[in-house]
mmCIF file as gemmi writes it, N, C-alpha and C atoms, coordinates in Angstrom:
data_model
loop_
_atom_site.group_PDB
_atom_site.id
_atom_site.type_symbol
_atom_site.label_atom_id
_atom_site.label_alt_id
_atom_site.label_comp_id
_atom_site.label_asym_id
_atom_site.label_entity_id
_atom_site.label_seq_id
_atom_site.pdbx_PDB_ins_code
_atom_site.Cartn_x
_atom_site.Cartn_y
_atom_site.Cartn_z
_atom_site.occupancy
_atom_site.B_iso_or_equiv
_atom_site.pdbx_formal_charge
_atom_site.auth_seq_id
_atom_site.auth_asym_id
_atom_site.pdbx_PDB_model_num
ATOM 1 N N . UNK Axp A 1 ? 0.857 -1.675 0.004 1 0 ? 1 A 1
ATOM 2 C CA . UNK Axp A 1 ? 0.065 -0.045 -0.064 1 0 ? 1 A 1
ATOM 3 C C . UNK Axp A 1 ? 0.61 0.891 -0.062 1 0 ? 1 A 1
ATOM 4 N N . UNK Axp A 2 ? 0.758 2.457 -0.703 1 0 ? 2 A 1
ATOM 5 C CA . UNK Axp A 2 ? 1.299 3.513 -0.832 1 0 ? 2 A 1
ATOM 6 C C . UNK Axp A 2 ? 0.943 4.38 -0.096 1 0 ? 2 A 1
ATOM 7 N N . UNK Axp A 3 ? 1.903 5.05 0.583 1 0 ? 3 A 1
ATOM 8 C CA . UNK Axp A 3 ? 1.712 6.329 1.143 1 0 ? 3 A 1
ATOM 9 C C . UNK Axp A 3 ? 0.564 7.555 0.774 1 0 ? 3 A 1
ATOM 10 N N . UNK Axp A 4 ? -0.269 7.934 1.256 1 0 ? 4 A 1
ATOM 11 C CA . UNK Axp A 4 ? -1.678 8.287 1.03 1 0 ? 4 A 1
ATOM 12 C C . UNK Axp A 4 ? -1.352 9.971 -0.023 1 0 ? 4 A 1
ATOM 13 N N . UNK Axp A 5 ? 0.115 10.356 0.743 1 0 ? 5 A 1
ATOM 14 C CA . UNK Axp A 5 ? 0.382 11.562 0.703 1 0 ? 5 A 1
ATOM 15 C C . UNK Axp A 5 ? 1.094 11.847 -0.46 1 0 ? 5 A 1
ATOM 16 N N . UNK Axp A 6 ? 0.183 11.886 -1.773 1 0 ? 6 A 1
ATOM 17 C CA . UNK Axp A 6 ? 1.386 11.791 -3.014 1 0 ? 6 A 1
ATOM 18 C C . UNK Axp A 6 ? 0.581 12.835 -3.98 1 0 ? 6 A 1
ATOM 19 N N . UNK Axp A 7 ? 0.957 13.764 -4.856 1 0 ? 7 A 1
ATOM 20 C CA . UNK Axp A 7 ? 0.724 14.703 -5.529 1 0 ? 7 A 1
ATOM 21 C C . UNK Axp A 7 ? 0.726 14.471 -7.164 1 0 ? 7 A 1
ATOM 22 N N . UNK Axp A 8 ? -0.29 14.302 -8.296 1 0 ? 8 A 1
ATOM 23 C CA . UNK Axp A 8 ? -0.141 14.084 -9.311 1 0 ? 8 A 1
ATOM 24 C C . UNK Axp A 8 ? 0.239 15.009 -10.194 1 0 ? 8 A 1
ATOM 25 N N . UNK Axp A 9 ? 1.664 15.274 -11.005 1 0 ? 9 A 1
ATOM 26 C CA . UNK Axp A 9 ? 1.915 16.295 -12.065 1 0 ? 9 A 1
ATOM 27 C C . UNK Axp A 9 ? 1.245 16.544 -12.97 1 0 ? 9 A 1
ATOM 28 N N . UNK Axp A 10 ? 0.05 15.779 -13.424 1 0 ? 10 A 1
ATOM 29 C CA . UNK Axp A 10 ? -0.128 15.685 -14.481 1 0 ? 10 A 1
ATOM 30 C C . UNK Axp A 10 ? -1.755 17.09 -14.451 1 0 ? 10 A 1
ATOM 31 N N . UNK Axp A 11 ? -2.893 16.095 -13.305 1 0 ? 11 A 1
ATOM 32 C CA . UNK Axp A 11 ? -4.099 16.646 -12.961 1 0 ? 11 A 1
ATOM 33 C C . UNK Axp A 11 ? -3.409 17.523 -11.818 1 0 ? 11 A 1
ATOM 34 N N . UNK Axp A 12 ? -2.974 17.362 -11.019 1 0 ? 12 A 1
ATOM 35 C CA . UNK Axp A 12 ? -2.65 18.042 -9.809 1 0 ? 12 A 1
ATOM 36 C C . UNK Axp A 12 ? -3.365 17.3 -8.528 1 0 ? 12 A 1
ATOM 37 N N . UNK Axp A 13 ? -4.22 15.781 -8.284 1 0 ? 13 A 1
ATOM 38 C CA . UNK Axp A 13 ? -4.544 15.367 -8.061 1 0 ? 13 A 1
ATOM 39 C C . UNK Axp A 13 ? -4.354 15.195 -6.42 1 0 ? 13 A 1
ATOM 40 N N . UNK Axp A 14 ? -4.693 15.224 -5.528 1 0 ? 14 A 1
ATOM 41 C CA . UNK Axp A 14 ? -3.27 14.739 -4.144 1 0 ? 14 A 1
ATOM 42 C C . UNK Axp A 14 ? -4.149 14.021 -3.096 1 0 ? 14 A 1
ATOM 43 N N . UNK Axp A 15 ? -3.477 12.423 -3.272 1 0 ? 15 A 1
ATOM 44 C CA . UNK Axp A 15 ? -4.172 11.358 -2.289 1 0 ? 15 A 1
ATOM 45 C C . UNK Axp A 15 ? -3.404 10.054 -2.942 1 0 ? 15 A 1
ATOM 46 N N . UNK Axp A 16 ? -3.792 9.003 -2.812 1 0 ? 16 A 1
ATOM 47 C CA . UNK Axp A 16 ? -3.18 7.784 -2.498 1 0 ? 16 A 1
ATOM 48 C C . UNK Axp A 16 ? -3.134 6.726 -3.952 1 0 ? 16 A 1
ATOM 49 N N . UNK Axp A 17 ? -2.032 7.013 -4.649 1 0 ? 17 A 1
ATOM 50 C CA . UNK Axp A 17 ? -1.768 6.607 -5.904 1 0 ? 17 A 1
ATOM 51 C C . UNK Axp A 17 ? -2.035 4.857 -6.148 1 0 ? 17 A 1
ATOM 52 N N . UNK Axp A 18 ? -2.879 4.281 -6.912 1 0 ? 18 A 1
ATOM 53 C CA . UNK Axp A 18 ? -3.094 2.764 -7.195 1 0 ? 18 A 1
ATOM 54 C C . UNK Axp A 18 ? -2.111 2.532 -7.924 1 0 ? 18 A 1
ATOM 55 N N . UNK Axp A 19 ? -1.899 1.269 -8.163 1 0 ? 19 A 1
ATOM 56 C CA . UNK Axp A 19 ? -0.839 0.48 -8.842 1 0 ? 19 A 1
ATOM 57 C C . UNK Axp A 19 ? -2.059 -0.545 -9.862 1 0 ? 19 A 1
ATOM 58 N N . UNK Axp A 20 ? -1.32 -0.377 -10.554 1 0 ? 20 A 1
ATOM 59 C CA . UNK Axp A 20 ? -1.687 -0.934 -12.143 1 0 ? 20 A 1
ATOM 60 C C . UNK Axp A 20 ? -0.745 -2.307 -13.093 1 0 ? 20 A 1
ATOM 61 N N . UNK Axp A 21 ? -1.216 -2.693 -13.367 1 0 ? 21 A 1
ATOM 62 C CA . UNK Axp A 21 ? -0.221 -4.196 -14.188 1 0 ? 21 A 1
ATOM 63 C C . UNK Axp A 21 ? 0.108 -3.612 -15.216 1 0 ? 21 A 1
ATOM 64 N N . UNK Axp A 22 ? 1.267 -3.617 -15.785 1 0 ? 22 A 1
ATOM 65 C CA . UNK Axp A 22 ? 1.951 -3.433 -17.128 1 0 ? 22 A 1
ATOM 66 C C . UNK Axp A 22 ? 1.079 -4.31 -18.128 1 0 ? 22 A 1
ATOM 67 N N . UNK Axp A 23 ? 1.396 -4.026 -19.443 1 0 ? 23 A 1
ATOM 68 C CA . UNK Axp A 23 ? 0.367 -4.421 -20.701 1 0 ? 23 A 1
ATOM 69 C C . UNK Axp A 23 ? -1.17 -4.557 -20.304 1 0 ? 23 A 1
ATOM 70 N N . UNK Axp A 24 ? -1.762 -5.335 -21.377 1 0 ? 24 A 1
ATOM 71 C CA . UNK Axp A 24 ? -2.99 -5.273 -20.85 1 0 ? 24 A 1
ATOM 72 C C . UNK Axp A 24 ? -3.527 -6.558 -20.713 1 0 ? 24 A 1
ATOM 73 N N . UNK Axp A 25 ? -4.688 -6.883 -20.397 1 0 ? 25 A 1
ATOM 74 C CA . UNK Axp A 25 ? -5.479 -8.532 -20.166 1 0 ? 25 A 1
ATOM 75 C C . UNK Axp A 25 ? -5.587 -8.896 -21.504 1 0 ? 25 A 1
ATOM 76 N N . UNK Axp A 26 ? -6.362 -7.844 -22.343 1 0 ? 26 A 1
ATOM 77 C CA . UNK Axp A 26 ? -6.511 -8.462 -24.027 1 0 ? 26 A 1
ATOM 78 C C . UNK Axp A 26 ? -5.324 -8.832 -24.232 1 0 ? 26 A 1
ATOM 79 N N . UNK Axp A 27 ? -4.266 -8.39 -24.519 1 0 ? 27 A 1
ATOM 80 C CA . UNK Axp A 27 ? -2.574 -9.195 -24.912 1 0 ? 27 A 1
ATOM 81 C C . UNK Axp A 27 ? -2.907 -10.267 -24.245 1 0 ? 27 A 1
ATOM 82 N N . UNK Axp A 28 ? -2.71 -10.422 -22.742 1 0 ? 28 A 1
ATOM 83 C CA . UNK Axp A 28 ? -2.634 -11.39 -21.842 1 0 ? 28 A 1
ATOM 84 C C . UNK Axp A 28 ? -3.491 -12.55 -22.497 1 0 ? 28 A 1
ATOM 85 N N . UNK Axp A 29 ? -4.405 -12.459 -22.596 1 0 ? 29 A 1
ATOM 86 C CA . UNK Axp A 29 ? -5.86 -13.406 -23.091 1 0 ? 29 A 1
ATOM 87 C C . UNK Axp A 29 ? -5.219 -13.696 -24.661 1 0 ? 29 A 1
ATOM 88 N N . UNK Axp A 30 ? -5.123 -13.103 -25.373 1 0 ? 30 A 1
ATOM 89 C CA . UNK Axp A 30 ? -4.592 -13.285 -26.958 1 0 ? 30 A 1
ATOM 90 C C . UNK Axp A 30 ? -3.222 -13.967 -26.612 1 0 ? 30 A 1
ATOM 91 N N . UNK Axp A 31 ? -2.628 -13.964 -26.15 1 0 ? 31 A 1
ATOM 92 C CA . UNK Axp A 31 ? -1.234 -14.841 -26.072 1 0 ? 31 A 1
ATOM 93 C C . UNK Axp A 31 ? -1.311 -15.948 -25.671 1 0 ? 31 A 1
ATOM 94 N N . UNK Axp A 32 ? -2.168 -16.306 -24.685 1 0 ? 32 A 1
ATOM 95 C CA . UNK Axp A 32 ? -2.519 -17.483 -23.861 1 0 ? 32 A 1
ATOM 96 C C . UNK Axp A 32 ? -3.328 -18.341 -24.944 1 0 ? 32 A 1
ATOM 97 N N . UNK Axp A 33 ? -4.109 -17.622 -25.811 1 0 ? 33 A 1
ATOM 98 C CA . UNK Axp A 33 ? -5.186 -18.6 -27.183 1 0 ? 33 A 1
ATOM 99 C C . UNK Axp A 33 ? -4.095 -18.778 -28.144 1 0 ? 33 A 1
ATOM 100 N N . UNK Axp A 34 ? -3.488 -18.2 -28.434 1 0 ? 34 A 1
ATOM 101 C CA . UNK Axp A 34 ? -2.812 -18.159 -29.72 1 0 ? 34 A 1
ATOM 102 C C . UNK Axp A 34 ? -1.555 -19.499 -28.978 1 0 ? 34 A 1
ATOM 103 N N . UNK Axp A 35 ? -1.384 -19.29 -27.956 1 0 ? 35 A 1
ATOM 104 C CA . UNK Axp A 35 ? 0.196 -20.251 -27.47 1 0 ? 35 A 1
ATOM 105 C C . UNK Axp A 35 ? -1.201 -21.765 -27.165 1 0 ? 35 A 1
ATOM 106 N N . UNK Axp A 36 ? -1.881 -21.768 -26.832 1 0 ? 36 A 1
ATOM 107 C CA . UNK Axp A 36 ? -2.941 -23.021 -26.504 1 0 ? 36 A 1
ATOM 108 C C . UNK Axp A 36 ? -2.905 -23.494 -27.728 1 0 ? 36 A 1
ATOM 109 N N . UNK Axp A 37 ? -3.74 -23.04 -28.782 1 0 ? 37 A 1
ATOM 110 C CA . UNK Axp A 37 ? -4.044 -23.509 -30.369 1 0 ? 37 A 1
ATOM 111 C C . UNK Axp A 37 ? -2.765 -23.997 -30.559 1 0 ? 37 A 1
ATOM 112 N N . UNK Axp A 38 ? -1.913 -23.32 -30.82 1 0 ? 38 A 1
ATOM 113 C CA . UNK Axp A 38 ? -0.165 -23.832 -31.478 1 0 ? 38 A 1
ATOM 114 C C . UNK Axp A 38 ? 0.254 -25.29 -30.141 1 0 ? 38 A 1
ATOM 115 N N . UNK Axp A 39 ? 0.1 -25.216 -28.67 1 0 ? 39 A 1
ATOM 116 C CA . UNK Axp A 39 ? 0.74 -25.827 -28.301 1 0 ? 39 A 1
ATOM 117 C C . UNK Axp A 39 ? 0.135 -27.545 -28.381 1 0 ? 39 A 1
ATOM 118 N N . UNK Axp A 40 ? -1.635 -27.183 -28.738 1 0 ? 40 A 1
ATOM 119 C CA . UNK Axp A 40 ? -2.425 -28.324 -29.13 1 0 ? 40 A 1
ATOM 120 C C . UNK Axp A 40 ? -1.954 -29.331 -29.909 1 0 ? 40 A 1
ATOM 121 N N . UNK Axp A 41 ? -0.779 -29.028 -30.781 1 0 ? 41 A 1
ATOM 122 C CA . UNK Axp A 41 ? -0.746 -29.189 -32.029 1 0 ? 41 A 1
ATOM 123 C C . UNK Axp A 41 ? 0.873 -29.771 -32.217 1 0 ? 41 A 1
ATOM 124 N N . UNK Axp A 42 ? 1.507 -29.382 -31.099 1 0 ? 42 A 1
ATOM 125 C CA . UNK Axp A 42 ? 2.72 -29.747 -31.092 1 0 ? 42 A 1
ATOM 126 C C . UNK Axp A 42 ? 2.902 -29.688 -29.258 1 0 ? 42 A 1
ATOM 127 N N . UNK Axp A 43 ? 3.046 -29.226 -28.595 1 0 ? 43 A 1
ATOM 128 C CA . UNK Axp A 43 ? 3.798 -29.287 -27.373 1 0 ? 43 A 1
ATOM 129 C C . UNK Axp A 43 ? 3.446 -27.946 -26.28 1 0 ? 43 A 1
ATOM 130 N N . UNK Axp A 44 ? 2.744 -28.857 -25.245 1 0 ? 44 A 1
ATOM 131 C CA . UNK Axp A 44 ? 2.432 -28.24 -24.513 1 0 ? 44 A 1
ATOM 132 C C . UNK Axp A 44 ? 3.467 -27.707 -23.145 1 0 ? 44 A 1
ATOM 133 N N . UNK Axp A 45 ? 4.542 -27.833 -23.328 1 0 ? 45 A 1
ATOM 134 C CA . UNK Axp A 45 ? 6.198 -27.006 -23.388 1 0 ? 45 A 1
ATOM 135 C C . UNK Axp A 45 ? 5.54 -25.54 -23.344 1 0 ? 45 A 1
ATOM 136 N N . UNK Axp A 46 ? 5.092 -24.903 -24.619 1 0 ? 46 A 1
ATOM 137 C CA . UNK Axp A 46 ? 5.218 -23.814 -24.955 1 0 ? 46 A 1
ATOM 138 C C . UNK Axp A 46 ? 4.283 -23.082 -24.061 1 0 ? 46 A 1
ATOM 139 N N . UNK Axp A 47 ? 3.244 -23.403 -23.326 1 0 ? 47 A 1
ATOM 140 C CA . UNK Axp A 47 ? 2.593 -22.535 -22.677 1 0 ? 47 A 1
ATOM 141 C C . UNK Axp A 47 ? 3.287 -21.967 -21.2 1 0 ? 47 A 1
ATOM 142 N N . UNK Axp A 48 ? 4.88 -22.699 -21.331 1 0 ? 48 A 1
ATOM 143 C CA . UNK Axp A 48 ? 5.726 -21.737 -20.009 1 0 ? 48 A 1
ATOM 144 C C . UNK Axp A 48 ? 5.438 -20.309 -20.472 1 0 ? 48 A 1
ATOM 145 N N . UNK Axp A 49 ? 5.591 -19.949 -21.712 1 0 ? 49 A 1
ATOM 146 C CA . UNK Axp A 49 ? 5.98 -18.358 -22.323 1 0 ? 49 A 1
ATOM 147 C C . UNK Axp A 49 ? 4.852 -17.397 -21.771 1 0 ? 49 A 1
ATOM 148 N N . UNK Axp A 50 ? 3.409 -17.666 -22.045 1 0 ? 50 A 1
ATOM 149 C CA . UNK Axp A 50 ? 2.223 -17.13 -21.497 1 0 ? 50 A 1
ATOM 150 C C . UNK Axp A 50 ? 2.315 -17.379 -19.83 1 0 ? 50 A 1
ATOM 151 N N . UNK Axp A 51 ? 2.803 -18.464 -19.57 1 0 ? 51 A 1
ATOM 152 C CA . UNK Axp A 51 ? 2.679 -17.918 -17.891 1 0 ? 51 A 1
ATOM 153 C C . UNK Axp A 51 ? 3.549 -17.196 -17.062 1 0 ? 51 A 1
ATOM 154 N N . UNK Axp A 52 ? 5.052 -17.125 -17.996 1 0 ? 52 A 1
ATOM 155 C CA . UNK Axp A 52 ? 6.148 -16.52 -17.368 1 0 ? 52 A 1
ATOM 156 C C . UNK Axp A 52 ? 5.055 -14.91 -17.675 1 0 ? 52 A 1
ATOM 157 N N . UNK Axp A 53 ? 4.712 -14.35 -18.361 1 0 ? 53 A 1
ATOM 158 C CA . UNK Axp A 53 ? 3.882 -13.364 -19.015 1 0 ? 53 A 1
ATOM 159 C C . UNK Axp A 53 ? 3.476 -12.833 -17.961 1 0 ? 53 A 1
ATOM 160 N N . UNK Axp A 54 ? 2.151 -13.862 -17.937 1 0 ? 54 A 1
ATOM 161 C CA . UNK Axp A 54 ? 1.04 -13.999 -16.42 1 0 ? 54 A 1
ATOM 162 C C . UNK Axp A 54 ? 1.678 -13.317 -14.853 1 0 ? 54 A 1
ATOM 163 N N . UNK Axp A 55 ? 2.991 -13.752 -14.611 1 0 ? 55 A 1
ATOM 164 C CA . UNK Axp A 55 ? 3.91 -14.004 -13.29 1 0 ? 55 A 1
ATOM 165 C C . UNK Axp A 55 ? 4.081 -12.679 -13.56 1 0 ? 55 A 1
ATOM 166 N N . UNK Axp A 56 ? 4.642 -12.375 -14.81 1 0 ? 56 A 1
ATOM 167 C CA . UNK Axp A 56 ? 5.679 -10.719 -14.889 1 0 ? 56 A 1
ATOM 168 C C . UNK Axp A 56 ? 4.562 -9.591 -14.352 1 0 ? 56 A 1
ATOM 169 N N . UNK Axp A 57 ? 3.079 -9.696 -15.586 1 0 ? 57 A 1
ATOM 170 C CA . UNK Axp A 57 ? 2.058 -8.806 -14.971 1 0 ? 57 A 1
ATOM 171 C C . UNK Axp A 57 ? 1.569 -8.892 -13.68 1 0 ? 57 A 1
ATOM 172 N N . UNK Axp A 58 ? 1.435 -10.042 -13.036 1 0 ? 58 A 1
ATOM 173 C CA . UNK Axp A 58 ? 1.046 -9.763 -11.75 1 0 ? 58 A 1
ATOM 174 C C . UNK Axp A 58 ? 2.333 -9.48 -10.893 1 0 ? 58 A 1
ATOM 175 N N . UNK Axp A 59 ? 3.371 -9.174 -11.349 1 0 ? 59 A 1
ATOM 176 C CA . UNK Axp A 59 ? 4.429 -8.928 -10.026 1 0 ? 59 A 1
ATOM 177 C C . UNK Axp A 59 ? 4.843 -7.554 -10.275 1 0 ? 59 A 1
ATOM 178 N N . UNK Axp A 60 ? 4.945 -7.084 -11.461 1 0 ? 60 A 1
ATOM 179 C CA . UNK Axp A 60 ? 5.253 -5.891 -11.635 1 0 ? 60 A 1
ATOM 180 C C . UNK Axp A 60 ? 4.319 -4.899 -11.964 1 0 ? 60 A 1
ATOM 181 N N . UNK Axp A 61 ? 4.011 -4.286 -11.169 1 0 ? 61 A 1
ATOM 182 C CA . UNK Axp A 61 ? 2.907 -3.442 -10.922 1 0 ? 61 A 1
ATOM 183 C C . UNK Axp A 61 ? 3.685 -1.636 -10.888 1 0 ? 61 A 1
ATOM 184 N N . UNK Axp A 62 ? 3.016 -0.87 -11.492 1 0 ? 62 A 1
ATOM 185 C CA . UNK Axp A 62 ? 3.324 0.525 -11.458 1 0 ? 62 A 1
ATOM 186 C C . UNK Axp A 62 ? 2.611 1.528 -10.555 1 0 ? 62 A 1
ATOM 187 N N . UNK Axp A 63 ? 2.984 2.11 -9.93 1 0 ? 63 A 1
ATOM 188 C CA . UNK Axp A 63 ? 1.921 3.454 -9.257 1 0 ? 63 A 1
ATOM 189 C C . UNK Axp A 63 ? 1.672 4.829 -10.462 1 0 ? 63 A 1
ATOM 190 N N . UNK Axp A 64 ? -0.016 4.725 -10.185 1 0 ? 64 A 1
ATOM 191 C CA . UNK Axp A 64 ? -0.243 5.646 -10.927 1 0 ? 64 A 1
ATOM 192 C C . UNK Axp A 64 ? -1.438 7.072 -10.104 1 0 ? 64 A 1
ATOM 193 N N . UNK Axp A 65 ? -1.585 7.713 -10.895 1 0 ? 65 A 1
ATOM 194 C CA . UNK Axp A 65 ? -3.037 8.482 -10.537 1 0 ? 65 A 1
ATOM 195 C C . UNK Axp A 65 ? -3.788 8.369 -10.349 1 0 ? 65 A 1
ATOM 196 N N . UNK Axp A 66 ? -4.778 7.839 -9.14 1 0 ? 66 A 1
ATOM 197 C CA . UNK Axp A 66 ? -6.021 7.533 -9.096 1 0 ? 66 A 1
ATOM 198 C C . UNK Axp A 66 ? -7.022 8.35 -9.795 1 0 ? 66 A 1
ATOM 199 N N . UNK Axp A 67 ? -6.93 9.313 -10.123 1 0 ? 67 A 1
ATOM 200 C CA . UNK Axp A 67 ? -7.935 10.112 -11.365 1 0 ? 67 A 1
ATOM 201 C C . UNK Axp A 67 ? -7.625 9.483 -12.763 1 0 ? 67 A 1
ATOM 202 N N . UNK Axp A 68 ? -6.115 10.338 -13.253 1 0 ? 68 A 1
ATOM 203 C CA . UNK Axp A 68 ? -5.781 10.411 -14.387 1 0 ? 68 A 1
ATOM 204 C C . UNK Axp A 68 ? -4.887 9.324 -14.979 1 0 ? 68 A 1
ATOM 205 N N . UNK Axp A 69 ? -4.55 8.376 -13.769 1 0 ? 69 A 1
ATOM 206 C CA . UNK Axp A 69 ? -3.611 7.298 -14.635 1 0 ? 69 A 1
ATOM 207 C C . UNK Axp A 69 ? -2.198 7.468 -15.178 1 0 ? 69 A 1
ATOM 208 N N . UNK Axp A 70 ? -1.859 8.658 -14.523 1 0 ? 70 A 1
ATOM 209 C CA . UNK Axp A 70 ? -0.274 9.377 -14.925 1 0 ? 70 A 1
ATOM 210 C C . UNK Axp A 70 ? 0.764 8.853 -13.881 1 0 ? 70 A 1
ATOM 211 N N . UNK Axp A 71 ? 1.48 8.126 -14.844 1 0 ? 71 A 1
ATOM 212 C CA . UNK Axp A 71 ? 2.742 7.577 -13.961 1 0 ? 71 A 1
ATOM 213 C C . UNK Axp A 71 ? 3.801 8.97 -13.084 1 0 ? 71 A 1
ATOM 214 N N . UNK Axp A 72 ? 2.969 10.436 -13.625 1 0 ? 72 A 1
ATOM 215 C CA . UNK Axp A 72 ? 3.983 11.455 -12.727 1 0 ? 72 A 1
ATOM 216 C C . UNK Axp A 72 ? 3.315 11.735 -11.233 1 0 ? 72 A 1
ATOM 217 N N . UNK Axp A 73 ? 3.793 10.927 -10.482 1 0 ? 73 A 1
ATOM 218 C CA . UNK Axp A 73 ? 3.408 11.119 -8.866 1 0 ? 73 A 1
ATOM 219 C C . UNK Axp A 73 ? 4.983 11.617 -8.123 1 0 ? 73 A 1
ATOM 220 N N . UNK Axp A 74 ? 4.333 12.184 -7.395 1 0 ? 74 A 1
ATOM 221 C CA . UNK Axp A 74 ? 5.132 12.376 -6.38 1 0 ? 74 A 1
ATOM 222 C C . UNK Axp A 74 ? 4.937 12.782 -4.952 1 0 ? 74 A 1
ATOM 223 N N . UNK Axp A 75 ? 5.417 12.672 -3.941 1 0 ? 75 A 1
ATOM 224 C CA . UNK Axp A 75 ? 5.258 12.78 -2.554 1 0 ? 75 A 1
ATOM 225 C C . UNK Axp A 75 ? 5.221 14.042 -2.419 1 0 ? 75 A 1
ATOM 226 N N . UNK Axp A 76 ? 3.623 14.348 -1.726 1 0 ? 76 A 1
ATOM 227 C CA . UNK Axp A 76 ? 3.207 15.786 -1.456 1 0 ? 76 A 1
ATOM 228 C C . UNK Axp A 76 ? 4.299 16.724 -0.535 1 0 ? 76 A 1
ATOM 229 N N . UNK Axp A 77 ? 4.753 15.77 0.676 1 0 ? 77 A 1
ATOM 230 C CA . UNK Axp A 77 ? 5.998 16.123 1.703 1 0 ? 77 A 1
ATOM 231 C C . UNK Axp A 77 ? 7.76 16.513 0.794 1 0 ? 77 A 1
ATOM 232 N N . UNK Axp A 78 ? 7.282 16.219 -0.59 1 0 ? 78 A 1
ATOM 233 C CA . UNK Axp A 78 ? 8.56 16.509 -1.114 1 0 ? 78 A 1
ATOM 234 C C . UNK Axp A 78 ? 8.752 18.221 -1.501 1 0 ? 78 A 1
ATOM 235 N N . UNK Axp A 79 ? 9.763 18.659 -1.706 1 0 ? 79 A 1
ATOM 236 C CA . UNK Axp A 79 ? 9.824 20.103 -2.003 1 0 ? 79 A 1
ATOM 237 C C . UNK Axp A 79 ? 9.19 20.481 -3.09 1 0 ? 79 A 1
ATOM 238 N N . UNK Axp A 80 ? 8.782 20.213 -4.175 1 0 ? 80 A 1
ATOM 239 C CA . UNK Axp A 80 ? 8.057 20.102 -5.45 1 0 ? 80 A 1
ATOM 240 C C . UNK Axp A 80 ? 6.982 19.719 -4.899 1 0 ? 80 A 1
ATOM 241 N N . UNK Axp A 81 ? 6.783 18.787 -4.328 1 0 ? 81 A 1
ATOM 242 C CA . UNK Axp A 81 ? 4.627 18.574 -4.157 1 0 ? 81 A 1
ATOM 243 C C . UNK Axp A 81 ? 4.303 19.672 -3.261 1 0 ? 81 A 1
ATOM 244 N N . UNK Axp A 82 ? 5.264 20.267 -2.085 1 0 ? 82 A 1
ATOM 245 C CA . UNK Axp A 82 ? 4.83 21.087 -0.792 1 0 ? 82 A 1
ATOM 246 C C . UNK Axp A 82 ? 4.415 22.35 -1.988 1 0 ? 82 A 1
ATOM 247 N N . UNK Axp A 83 ? 5.431 23.116 -2.436 1 0 ? 83 A 1
ATOM 248 C CA . UNK Axp A 83 ? 5.276 24.176 -3.545 1 0 ? 83 A 1
ATOM 249 C C . UNK Axp A 83 ? 3.906 23.589 -4.59 1 0 ? 83 A 1
ATOM 250 N N . UNK Axp A 84 ? 3.304 22.844 -5.152 1 0 ? 84 A 1
ATOM 251 C CA . UNK Axp A 84 ? 2.595 22.708 -5.778 1 0 ? 84 A 1
ATOM 252 C C . UNK Axp A 84 ? 1.576 22.734 -4.59 1 0 ? 84 A 1
ATOM 253 N N . UNK Axp A 85 ? 1.024 21.975 -3.783 1 0 ? 85 A 1
ATOM 254 C CA . UNK Axp A 85 ? -0.08 22.116 -2.609 1 0 ? 85 A 1
ATOM 255 C C . UNK Axp A 85 ? 0.207 23.742 -2.349 1 0 ? 85 A 1
ATOM 256 N N . UNK Axp A 86 ? 0.979 24.423 -1.88 1 0 ? 86 A 1
ATOM 257 C CA . UNK Axp A 86 ? 0.671 25.964 -1.302 1 0 ? 86 A 1
ATOM 258 C C . UNK Axp A 86 ? 0.766 26.825 -2.97 1 0 ? 86 A 1
ATOM 259 N N . UNK Axp A 87 ? 0.697 26.325 -4.018 1 0 ? 87 A 1
ATOM 260 C CA . UNK Axp A 87 ? -0.04 27.188 -5.204 1 0 ? 87 A 1
ATOM 261 C C . UNK Axp A 87 ? -1.339 26.7 -5.455 1 0 ? 87 A 1
ATOM 262 N N . UNK Axp A 88 ? -2.224 25.435 -5.321 1 0 ? 88 A 1
ATOM 263 C CA . UNK Axp A 88 ? -3.082 24.631 -5.525 1 0 ? 88 A 1
ATOM 264 C C . UNK Axp A 88 ? -3.825 25.843 -4.42 1 0 ? 88 A 1
ATOM 265 N N . UNK Axp A 89 ? -3.377 25.776 -2.421 1 0 ? 89 A 1
ATOM 266 C CA . UNK Axp A 89 ? -4.456 26.359 -2.306 1 0 ? 89 A 1
ATOM 267 C C . UNK Axp A 89 ? -4.288 27.758 -2.094 1 0 ? 89 A 1
ATOM 268 N N . UNK Axp A 90 ? -3.17 28.544 -2.504 1 0 ? 90 A 1
ATOM 269 C CA . UNK Axp A 90 ? -3.625 29.724 -2.906 1 0 ? 90 A 1
ATOM 270 C C . UNK Axp A 90 ? -3.996 30.775 -3.841 1 0 ? 90 A 1
ATOM 271 N N . UNK Axp A 91 ? -4.459 29.484 -4.657 1 0 ? 91 A 1
ATOM 272 C CA . UNK Axp A 91 ? -5.676 30.051 -6.059 1 0 ? 91 A 1
ATOM 273 C C . UNK Axp A 91 ? -7.333 29.999 -5.111 1 0 ? 91 A 1
């Protein structure tokens, strides 16, 4: 779980970031289907490749802004974060 005190440089949202998996579910599903079709006519050992991709997606997550999904988030207590919050509050 992330420290809730983060600010997004893209949209200015202040809050807790969320984790998302790299890649897309559609890509993962397509990889499984195509590999299963090929493996059915050759060797089932080919299923190691999509399994590795699934494990990769499950273990490599990226913290992003919960509103705009930008990766450009910084701790709110950093110098730049404090400056952005002060600017936001003065407006």
